[in-house]
C-alpha positions in Angstrom: -13.5 63.1 -138.9 -11.7 64.9 -135.9 -12.6 68.4 -137.3 -16.2 67.3 -138.3 -16.5 66.0 -134.7 -15.4 69.1 -133.4 -17.9 71.1 -135.6 -20.7 68.7 -134.5 -19.7 68.9 -130.6 -19.3 72.9 -131.0 -22.8 73.1 -132.8 -24.5 71.2 -130.2 -22.5 73.1 -127.4 -23.9 76.4 -129.0 -27.4 75.6 -129.5 -27.6 74.3 -125.6 -26.3 77.5 -124.8 -28.6 79.6 -126.9 -31.7 77.5 -125.8 -30.6 78.3 -122.0 -30.8 81.9 -122.8 -34.4 81.6 -123.6 -37.2 81.6 -121.5 -40.9 81.6 -122.0 -43.6 83.2 -119.5 -47.3 83.5 -119.5 -49.3 85.9 -117.2 -53.3 86.4 -117.1 -54.7 89.9 -117.1 -58.4 90.1 -115.4 -61.1 93.0 -115.7 -63.9 91.7 -114.3 -64.9 88.9 -116.0 -62.9 89.3 -118.9 -59.1 87.8 -118.7 -56.7 87.9 -121.3 -53.6 85.4 -121.8 -50.2 87.2 -122.2 -47.5 85.3 -123.1 -43.9 86.8 -123.0 -40.8 85.0 -124.8 -37.5 86.3 -123.9 -33.9 85.6 -125.6 -30.5 87.7 -125.2 -29.2 88.8 -127.9 -25.7 89.8 -128.9 -26.3 93.7 -127.9 -28.6 93.0 -124.9 -32.2 91.1 -125.1 -35.4 90.6 -126.9 -38.8 90.5 -125.5 -41.6 89.1 -127.8 -45.2 90.2 -125.9 -48.4 88.5 -127.7 -51.9 89.6 -126.6 -54.2 88.2 -128.6 -53.4 89.4 -132.3 -51.2 91.9 -131.0 -47.3 90.7 -131.2 -44.7 93.4 -130.0 -41.1 93.0 -130.2 -38.9 95.2 -128.1 -35.0 95.1 -127.9 -33.3 96.4 -124.8 -29.4 96.7 -124.2 -28.0 95.4 -120.9 -29.3 97.9 -118.9 -32.8 97.0 -120.2 -33.5 100.2 -121.5 -35.3 100.0 -125.2 -33.1 100.4 -128.3 -36.3 99.6 -130.5 -39.6 98.4 -131.0 -41.7 96.7 -133.7 -45.8 96.2 -133.0 -48.1 94.8 -135.3 -51.8 93.9 -135.1 -53.4 91.8 -138.5 -56.8 92.0 -136.8 -56.5 95.7 -136.3 -54.4 96.7 -139.4 -51.4 97.6 -137.8 -47.6 97.4 -138.5 -45.5 100.1 -136.9 -41.8 100.3 -136.4 -40.3 102.7 -133.2 -36.8 103.9 -133.1 -34.7 106.3 -131.4 -31.3 108.3 -133.2 -30.0 111.6 -131.9 -32.3 112.2 -129.4 -35.7 111.9 -131.9 -38.3 108.8 -132.0 -39.2 107.9 -135.6 -42.3 106.0 -136.0 -43.3 104.3 -139.2 -45.5 101.8 -140.6 -49.2 101.2 -140.8 -51.2 102.0 -138.0 -55.4 100.6 -137.9 -55.1 100.5 -141.8 -53.6 104.1 -142.1 -50.2 104.9 -143.1 -48.3 106.7 -140.6 -45.0 108.6 -140.1 -44.0 110.8 -137.0 -40.8 112.5 -135.2 -40.8 113.0 -131.6 -37.8 114.5 -129.9 -37.2 112.7 -126.7 -37.5 114.3 -123.2 -34.0 113.1 -122.4 -35.5 110.1 -120.2 -34.9 106.8 -120.4 -36.7 104.7 -123.1 -38.6 102.0 -121.7 -41.1 100.9 -123.7 -42.8 98.1 -121.8 -41.9 98.7 -117.7 -43.3 95.4 -116.6 -40.2 93.7 -118.4 -37.7 96.5 -117.4 -38.8 97.8 -114.1 -37.1 95.3 -111.9 -33.6 95.6 -113.2 -33.9 99.3 -113.4 -35.3 100.1 -109.8 -32.7 97.5 -108.7 -30.0 99.7 -110.3 -31.1 103.3 -110.0 -33.4 103.6 -107.1 -36.7 106.0 -108.4 -36.4 106.8 -112.3 -38.3 108.9 -115.0 -38.8 107.4 -118.5 -40.9 107.4 -121.8 -42.9 105.3 -123.9 -45.5 105.2 -126.4 -48.8 103.1 -125.6 -49.1 100.8 -128.2 -53.0 100.8 -128.1 -53.0 104.6 -130.0 -49.2 105.5 -129.9 -49.4 108.1 -127.5 -46.1 109.8 -126.2 -46.2 109.6 -122.3 -43.5 110.6 -119.7 -43.8 108.6 -116.9 -42.0 107.9 -113.3 -41.1 104.8 -111.4 -41.1 105.0 -107.4 -40.3 102.3 -105.4 -43.0 101.9 -102.5 -41.0 99.1 -100.3 -42.5 95.8 -99.3 -46.7 94.7 -99.6 -48.7 91.7 -99.9 -50.0 90.7 -103.4 -52.3 87.3 -103.3 -50.8 86.3 -100.1 -47.5 86.5 -101.2 -44.5 88.8 -100.0 -43.4 91.5 -103.1 -42.1 94.9 -103.4 -44.5 97.7 -104.5 -43.3 99.9 -107.3 -45.8 103.0 -108.4 -46.2 104.1 -111.8 -47.5 107.4 -112.5 -47.3 109.9 -114.9 -44.6 112.9 -114.2 -45.5 116.2 -113.2 -48.5 117.3 -112.3 -50.7 114.2 -113.6 -49.2 111.9 -110.8 -52.4 113.2 -108.9 -54.9 111.7 -111.4 -53.5 108.1 -111.9 -51.4 105.8 -111.3 -50.9 102.1 -111.1 -48.8 99.7 -109.1 -46.3 96.8 -110.2 -45.1 93.9 -108.0 -41.8 92.3 -107.8 -40.8 88.9 -106.5 -37.6 88.9 -104.4 -35.8 88.1 -107.5 -36.9 91.3 -108.4 -38.9 89.8 -111.2 -42.0 91.4 -112.0 -44.9 89.2 -111.0 -48.4 91.0 -110.9 -49.7 94.3 -111.5 -52.7 96.5 -110.1 -54.6 99.5 -111.6 -57.1 101.2 -113.5 -56.9 101.4 -117.3 -59.5 103.8 -118.1 -61.5 106.8 -116.8 -63.4 107.2 -113.8 -65.6 104.1 -113.5 -63.6 101.5 -115.5 -62.9 98.5 -113.4 -60.0 97.3 -111.9 -57.4 95.1 -113.9 -55.3 92.9 -111.9 -52.4 90.7 -113.9 -50.5 87.8 -112.6 -48.0 85.6 -113.7 -49.0 82.2 -114.1 -46.8 79.5 -112.2 
């Protein structure tokens, strides 16, 4: 009986601790009159953490280490016919699966930068620990490989809130042609985004955390 009671208490304690390691955050992404709801589900894992990002029918699962550097990614979108896994081993990325109803397999050599598949999730921790940094990622909408950089621009205001401004732009000469801004609260948590996600004439997109 004592052994059974100990098992029950341990199970309840384990579930309680696990529940405390999970959180869900919602964001609104607004482009002109179009509003999209974005859901983050974050949990701790044995080797770091996992975040599941749901945008409409697209679900992206990103595993990262304790330093918020990506270790694996899985993108699915049943409506678009997409089910792609991305891994990194010995300096080489491997993408495999189905993208827009077509089988895909791609190998790509890493440029040696950090792999940060979702910069909004990782940027606060990385800037706080490393300062300005360079990273690489794949765009989930077209799987294009990008080499990027993050720069801390100090404090500013967004929607009457004092925030830290992190400028994101391509590495090298491309930085002169495009950039966007991620905003962090005083706890270095991502709270908002401002940028243009397209060519000339594309309306600005603003994303913000729902309180």
